[in-house]
N, C-alpha and C positions, 0 to 999 in steps of 0.2 A: 568293448571300447578301450578299457585299460590295457588289455593284452595288445591291442593294435597299436596304441600310442607308445606303450612302454617297450615293446619288443620289436615292432615293425617299423615305426617311424621314430627316428632319433633327431631332435632338432639340431643336435650338434653337426649332423651331416646333411640335414634337409633332403633326405632321399629315402625312398622306399626300399626296405630290405626284406625280401620274401623268405629268406631262410636264416634268421638270426639265431644265435646260440644263447640260451639263457636258462640256467638251472635244469638242464636235461630236457627242456622243451624245444621242439623244432617245428617251425611253421612250414606247412606243406604248400599252401597257396593262400593268397589274399585276393579274394574275388572282387571286393569292393571296399569302400571306406566304412562299411558296417557289417562285413561278413568275412570270416576267415576259417581255415582248418589247420589244426596243429596236432602233433603227436607228442605224448608224454609217457616217459618210462619210469617204472618203479623197479629198481634193482634190489632184490632180496637175497640174503645169504643162503647158501646151500643148507638143507635140501629143498628149500622153497623155490618155486618157479617164479621168475620175474613176470611183471605185468606190463602191458602196453595198452594205451588208450589213444584212439583217434577220435577227435571231437570237433564238431562244427560249432562255431560261435556266431551268433547273430544278435545285433543290438538295434534297437529302434526307439525313437523318442515317442512317448505316449502323448504328452502334452507339454506345456511350457515348463512344468516343474518336475517331470519324472521321465526316466528312461528305463526300459526293460532290456535285460541281457539274458539270452537263453543259451544253454549248452545241450547239445544232442549228440548221441554216439554215432560213429561211422564204422561199419563192420570191416571195410577194407579200403585201401587207397593205393593207386599205382606207384606212388613214390615210397611206400613203406615196404621194406624187404625184411626177411628173417635175419636177425642179428647174429652173425658168426655161427650160424647153425645151432644156436642154443635154444632151449625150449622156452617159449614166451607165450603166456596166456593173454588173449585179447579181452580186456575188461570193457565195461560199459559205464559211461558217465552221463547222467541226466542232471541238469541244474538250471536255476533261474535266479536272477537278481532283480530287485526293484529298487532303483536309486531315486530318492525323492528329495527335492530341495525344500527345506522347512522354512528358512528365512535366509537373510544375507550371510549368516555365519554358521548355519547348521545344515547338515545333510543326513538323511536317514538311509541306511542300507539294510534291506530285508533279503535274506539269503536262504535258499532251500537247495539241497543237493542230495543226490542218491548215487552211490558208487557200488557197482557190482564187480567184485574182483575175480569172478569166475571160480569161486571156491573159498573155503574158510582160511582165515589168517589168524595167527596167534594174537591174543588180546594185547600183549605188550607192544607188538608192532603197530597195531591199529591206534592205540592210545599214544604211543611214543613217537610215531612217525607220520602216519596217515592223517590223523586229525590235525596236528600242528601244521602240516604242510598245506592242508586245505584252508585252515584259518589264515595262513600267511597271505592268501589272496586279498584279504581285507587291508593288510598293510600295503599291498601293491596299489590298491585303490587310493589310499591316503597319499602315497608317494605321487601318484598321478595328479591328484588335486593340488598337492603342494608345489609340484613343478609347473602347474598351469596357472597359479595365482599371480596376478600382476603386482608390481612393486607397490603401487598405491593402495592395493587391497590387502596387503599383509598387515595383520594385527599383532599385538604383543603376544597373544597366545600361540601364534603360528611360529614364533621363533624357535621354540623347543623342537617341534617336528622338522623344521627346516634344517636345524643343526643335526638332528638324527639322520636326515637324508644324506647330508655331507659325510658324516661319520661312517654310515653304512657303505657309502660309495668308496671310502678309503679302505674299509675292511674287506670289501669284496674284490676290489681292484687288484689284479696281479701286476699292475704297473707300479711306478713310483708314486709316492703320495702327491707330488706336484701335478702329475698327469691326471690323477683322480680328481683333484681340485679343479683343474681346467675343464674336465668333462662335466662336473657338477655346475660350474659357472655357465657352461654352454647349454645344458639341458634345462635349467631353471629359467623360466620366463622372467621372474623378478630379478635374478642376477644379471640377465642380459640387459635389463633396463637400468640396473644400478651402475654397472661398470662405466658407461659413458659419463655418468655424473661423478663417480668416485673411482677413477681408474687405478688408484693406488690400492684399492681393496683386494685386487688379485695378489699383489706382492705381500700383503698382510696375511692372507690365507695360505700362501705358499710357505712362508716362514713358519707359521703356526703348525702347519701339517708336518713339517720336518721334525718337530718335537725335540729340538736340541736345547740343552741347558747352556745358554750363552749370556754374557753380560750385556745388558741393555739399559737405557735410561728413560727418563720421562721426556715426552715431546710436548713442548709448550706452544707449538704453532697453532694457528686457527685452522678450522676444518678446510677452508677453501685453499689454504696454502700447503696442504700436505702433499708429499712426494713419495715415490716408491721407497726411497732411502729412509724416510721418516717412518713409513709403515713397517719396514723390516726392523727398525730400532724398537718400535712399539711391540712387535711380536717377540723380540728377544727379551723385553722387559717382563712379560708375563711368565716366562719359563721359570725364573727365579722365584716369583711370587707363589707359583703353584707349589714349589718345594716347601714353603713355610706355612701353607694353608691346609686346614683340615677338610674343608669342603670346596669344591670347584666354584660354587657360587660366591663364596667369600673371596676367593682369589680374583674373580672377575670384578667384584665390587671394588676391591683395592686397586686393581689395574685401571679401571675406568676413572676412579677418583683422582689418580695421579696424572692423568692425561686429559687436558682440556679438549682436544680434538675428539676424543672418544665420548666425552660428555655431550658435546654438540651432536655427534653422530647418534647417540642414544636418544636425544630429544627429537632429532629428525626422524629416526626410525626406532620406535619403542621395542620392536621385536629383536633388536640387536643383542640386548642383554641375555635373554634365554638362549639365543643362537650361540653366543660365545661360551656360555656355561657348558653346553653340550660338547663343544670342542675341547674346553679345559678339562672336562671329566674324562674324555677319551685320552688326552695327553697324560693325565695323571695316572691312568691305569696302564698305559702302554709304554710310558717313558722308561728310560734306563735308570732314572733316579726317581724323584717325586714320591709316589706312593710306596715304591719298594724301599726307599730310604727311611720313610716314616715307619713302615711295618717292621723292617729289620731293626731299626733303633728301638722301637717299643718292645719287640720280642727280646732283644739283647739285654736291655736294662732290666726287664722283668725277670729274665732267666738268671742274670747275675745275682739279683736280689734273692731269688729262690735258692740258688746254689749256696750263697753265703749263709742264709738262714739254716739250711739243712746242714751245712758244714759246722756251724756253731752248735747246732743241736747234737751232732755226733761228738764234738769236742766236750760239751757239757756232760754227756752220758758217759764218756770215757775218763773224766777227771773226777778223782775222789772228792767228795763233799759238794760237787756241783751237779749231781745226777738229777736233783729236783728241777733245776733250771732246764735241763735237757728235756725232761718229761713235759714240763709246761710248754716249752717251745714247740715240741712235737704236737701237743694238743691244739695249740694255736694254729699251726699249719693245717692240721686235719679239720679243725672247725671251719677255717676259711674255705677250704675246698668243698666241704659239705654244704655250707650256705651258698656258695657260688653255684654248685650243681642244683640246689633247690631253686635258686633264682632263674637258672637256665630252664628248669622244668616248667616254672610258671610262665616263662616267656614262650616256650615251644610245646606246651602240653598237648596242643591239638595236632602236632606234627612230630611224632616220636623219632623219626629218622633225623630230624634237625637237632632234637634234644641229645641223642646219643653222639652225634658228631661234635656238638659244642661241649658236652661233658668230657669227651675224650681229649679235646683241646685244653680244658681246664686241668685235667689230671697231668697232662704232659707239659703244662706251663706255657702253652701257645695261645691262650685265650686273648691276652692283650694284643697280640699281633693280628688275630682274626678281627677283633673289635676295631682296631686302627684301619684295617683294610675295608671293612664295611662302611665306616664313617667316611674315610678318605675317598672311596670310590663313589660316594653319593648314593648308596643304596637306600631305598625307602623301607618303611615298615611293611612286612608281608601280612597277608590277611589273617594268618593264624597267630601272629605275634601280638603281645600286649603293649610293647614299647618300641620306640624308634631305635635305630642302631646307636645314636648318640646317648639316649636315655639308658639303654642297656649297658653300654660301656661305663657310664657314670655309676650305675648301681654296682657293677662288679668292682670298680675301683674303690667305691665306698666300703664294700664288704671287706676287701683286702686291707684297707686302712684301719677299720674299726677292730677287726678280729685277729689281725696278724701283724701288720707293719708297726702300728703304734705300740701295742703291749709288748711285742717282741723287742722293739728298740729300748723301751724302758727296762725290760728284764735284762737285756745284755749290758746296759749301762750299770745297773745295780750289781751284776756279777763282776763287772770290771772294777767298780769302786771297792769291792770287798776282797779283792786279791792283791797281794803285795806286788806281784810282777804284772805290769800292764803290757800284755802282748799286742803286737802289731795286728795280728789277724782279727782280734776282737774289735780293735779300733776301726779297721777297714770295714768290717761288717756293719758297724754302727753308722759309719759315714755313707756307705752304700744304701742302707735302708733310708737314711735321711734324704739322700739325693733322689732316690726313687719316689719317696713321698712328695718331695718338693717338685720334681718334674711332673708327676701325675697331677698334683694340685694345679700347677701352672697351666698344664696342657688342657685340663678340664675347664678352667677359667677361660682360656683362649678359645676353645672350641665353642663354648656356649655364647660368648660375647660376640665373636665374629660371624656367627651363623646369620645369614641374611634373613632366614625365617624368623629368628628371635628378634632381630633388629626391626623387622617389619611389623611384627605383632606387638612387641613391647618396647617401643622406642624410648620410653621414659626411664628404662632400667638398663637395657642392653645398648652398647655402643661406646663404652668408655675407652676401649683400645683404639688408638689413632689409626688413620687410614694410610698415611705415608709409610713407605717401606722402612726407612731408617728408624723412625719413631716407633713403629710397630715392633721392630726387632728389639729395640732398646727396652720397650715396655715388657716384652715377653721374657727377656733375659733377667730383668730386674725382678719379675714375678718369681722366676725359678730361684734366684738368690734369696729373695725375701722368705719364700716358703721353706727353703732349705735351712736357713738360719733360725727361722721360727721353730721348726721341728726340733732342731738341736737344743735350743734354749728351753723349750717346754719339757721335752723328754728328760733332759739333764736335771731340770728343776724337780720333776716328779721323782726321779731316781734318788736325788739327794734327800728329799723328804722321807722316802721309803727306807733309806739306809739309817736315818736318825731314828725313826719309829714309823712302822707301816701305818699305824693309826693316824699319824699326821697326814699322810698321803690321802687316806680315805676321807678324812675331815675336809681337806682341801678340795677334793673332787666333789664331795657331797655339797659343800658350800657353793662351788662354782655352778654345778648343775641346778641346785636348789634355787639360787638367785635367778637363774634363767627361767626355770619353771614358774617361779613366783611372778616374774615380769610378764610372762605370757598369760598367766591367769588373770592378773590385775588388768591387763589391757584387753581382756576377752579375746585372746588370740591363741589360746592353747590348743584347741581342737584343730586337727589338720583339715585342710580345705576340701578333701575328697568327699564325695557324696555317699557317706556311709553312716550308719546309725547304731544305737545300742552299745553293747559291750565291746563290739569290734571297733567302734569309734574311739572308745576310751583307750583300749589296748593299743590300737594303731597310733593314736596321738602320742602316748607315752613312748612307744618304741621309736617312732619317727623323730620326735623332738630330742630324745636322748642320743640317737645316732648322729643327727646332723650337728648337734652341739659338740659331740666328741670329735667329729671330723673337722669342724671349724676350729675348735680349740687347739687341736694338735697339728693340723696341716695348713691352716689359713687358706682354705678353699673359699676365696672371696666371692665366688658365684653364690654361695649360700647366704650372702648378706641380703638376698631377696626377702622382701617382707613376708612372703609365704613360708619362708624357712626360718633362719636365725634372726634376720633383721639387721639393719644398718648400725644401730646403737650397740648391739651385742658384738658386732664385728669390731667396732672401735675399741670396746673394752677388752676384747681378746687380744688385739694388737698391743695395747698398753700393758696388759697383764703379763704377756710373754716377756716383755723387756724388764719391767720392774720386779716381776715375780721371780725372775732368775737371780737377781741380786739378793732379794730377800731370802731365797732358799739357800744361796751360798753363804750368807751371813749366819743363818740358823745352823747350817752344817758346821761352819767354822767354830761356833760357840758351843753347840750341844753334842756334837758327835765325838766320842772318846774311844771308839773301837780301833782295832788294828788296821793297818794299811790306809790310814787317813791321809787324804791329799793335803799337801802343804797349802797354806793360804796363798802363797805366790802362784803356785800351779793352778789352784782353783780359780782365783780371780783373774789371772791372765787368760785362762780359757774363756771365762764368761765375758770378759771385756773384748776379746778378739771376735767372738761370735756376735756380740752386741754391736760392734763397729760395722761388721758386715751387714747386720740387720738394719742399722740406721742408714747406711749408705744406700742399701737396696730400697728401703722405704721412701727415702727422699727422691731417689731416681724414679721410682714407680709413680709416685703421686705427682711429680712434675711432668711426667710424660703422658699421662692420661688426659682425656678431654675434660676440661675444667667444669662444664655443667654437671658432670656425673660425680663430682667430689661429694656432693650432699648425700648420695646414696650410701656412702660409707659411714655415715653417722645419723642417718634418718631414723625417726621414731615412728614411721608409718607402719600400720598394722596391715594384715592381709586384706581386711575389709576396706580400709581407707585407700590403700594402694590400688585395688581393683576398681574402686569407685572412680578414681582419677583416670585409670586406664579406660574404663567403660565410656566416660565422658569425652575422652580424647579421640575415640574412634569416629571415623567419618560414616556417612550414610551407606557407603559401599562395603563396610566391614561388619556386616551382620553375623558372619561366621564367628569372628573373634568375640563379639558380644555374647553370642549364644554359648560359647565355650565357658565364659566366665560364669554364666548362670548354671551351667551343667556341673562344673567342678567346684563352685562356691555357692551352694544352695542357701547358705546362711545369710547371703546378702539380701534376700527377700525381706527378712525381718529386720536387719540392721539398716538398710537403706530406706525402706518404706516404698510405697507405690509411686511416689512422685517422679522417680527417675526411670524405673523399668517399665511401668505400665504404659506411659505415653508412647514409648518406642514399640512395644508389642501391639498396641491398638492401631498405630499408624501403619504398620507393615504386615499385619496378619493376612489380609486379603491378598496381598502381593505374594506372600509365601505360599498360600493355598494354591495360587495359580502356577507359580514357578516351580514349586516342590524342590527347594534346595535339599541337598543330601542330609544336612544336619536337622532339618525340620521334619522329624519323624515322630512316631507314636511315643517312643521313649522320652524324647525331649518334651513333648506336650504333657505327658503324664507327670513330669517333674515340676510343672508350673502350678502354683497355687491357682485354684479355680477363679478367684476374683481378678486375676490378671488376663484371663481369656475373654474376648468379646462375647457377649451373651449368645448370639446366634451360633457361634462356634462352640461355646460352652455346652449348649444343648447337643450339638453334633457329637462332641467327644464325651458326652455323659458325665459332665462335671457340674451340673446344676444341683441345687439343694433338693429339688423335687426328685431328681433321679437318685440321689443318695438316700433319701428317706424311703423311697419305694423299694430300693434294693435291700434295705435293712429289714423289710417285712417279708411276708410270704410271696407277694406279687412283685415282679420286676417290670417296671414300665420302661418301654423303649425310649432311648434318648431322643427320638424324633417327636415324641408326643408333647 
């Protein structure tokens, strides 16, 4: 059926084509609307012989809800001749499909196939080509259904697949992108119904398919007043938004927010948002700028920072009296690479080939570019991976900041303060490191906050960055400048204290971290929220709290103001400390340092004031540009428990997945919240979950629940009754059914 409609009848032409060309398949005859014969070739490299299959397809409706499709081999056919005199082995293909409608939204496909290639083939060819090619038939069935759905029957979940159909049409087409779009609009039944109602939609897709970076503006017309010219202007507008966005979904969010007509269109057709996301992702990956600009920029900045650090290490090692700085700098670089390789191993331990590829990128300095590509192209977490691409990128940036960028910056400033001749290369290296830290911090903040996934699951925390293009750009630039000036102020302050007396620096750091730890302990928020116990829990809490505190203190990564991490009040104190602490350190240096090469008071305070002015302007610009309801998150005293309680209560009845994740990653809430909040939700929905079997509702999740939260009849089923526990502790084990 799908072969017939996809390859023999094309609605674009409304005519029967008995010999269409498609992926090496050739239809020999179409005997009726439910039977056909086609030939399929497998061309293998020498010395393997190519294979040829002649197959009859017959399909028949069994009943109102199911169709059977059968494949049977044909030994010979008069239209099939020997190809160019080359040796071809005739293979045999047997197969059957049972396609069953389950309900209005779901269809089951059961598939059995047996292929006889007339001889053995290498395992690599079978696994690498034959099996994927056979499985591709399922995608053909999906495409058939997608093209057959009417406009009124399209649901939100269909938008992604519909977008994939268009993108694949553009990828496969040897014609221009516009012609591929026209063919898609003709083949899809829903599109043929949409165009008479929204004729400008064709012009919109034409301009988007060209994937050109052009200046466009917002369109404030109502949906009914839209013209082709307005649609072209809309498409131009998204091209620039894609350049400044990490995720295609974030770009589409901003694009729709800026244009009232698109908001109306989204309300009329909920499938439009995921449909546009697929096109935006394709444009991001194939455009001449976009992802390439982001990847190149990330790689260039990271490489320059690495080069300057290596250069300064060589300078230190070759300068008499500064060899110690060089050895410390080399150790910092080596430690960073080692920890990043370890993190990569944890991420890819189940797939060694991926681990070695990422490890090589780390050693060569191209891991930031690879991370930017994975995040920007919208890649999902693979089955063997522990973290999403965005989380993985954040971890590697954090390791680089904690073990190399921050201590190396402080070390280089100390060395600069202790020499009489302040060389330009040392100053440039310090500024590059600060710029890299500032850009990394700002980009991480931007990535996490503009992610539609984060904004959808945690709307009370994510969403402070504005949606309009100019305001968003202003916010991002001010974040970079604020982080850059903050890094300079704090590293300069630490270096001044170390020059006076290194013990002063140690006391300052111990007091800063100690007060933070004390606050977390007093608020019962010290232990990290992951579901771990015992000594690992204590060690993990200390290591994590220490790491995030250092990153926040030195880079102002305001994403870490999250109550699960540093918290809002600690973020506010860090901001103030960087400003006032720098003047205090400068005063102490001016009064107490008596060594050689001392900076003059005018030079010292001019530098501090200049950086502080940049800090102040950046801070005022940033806080005036963000969405005002989120200002409170920058000084909030909410703990992990209270924050997740508010989040849990804010979720709707359709967000059981989000609620379940809170209980999975924050098991302490069972004791801190009590049963009055969680137990009614579980009792109300348990039978529904037992019937629907959502992916998160598995044995692992159930085992993590205290037994009293599970309804009694299901408690018996899962063996969590007191009787079961007592019997299991003795010699006899009583079944949970008794």
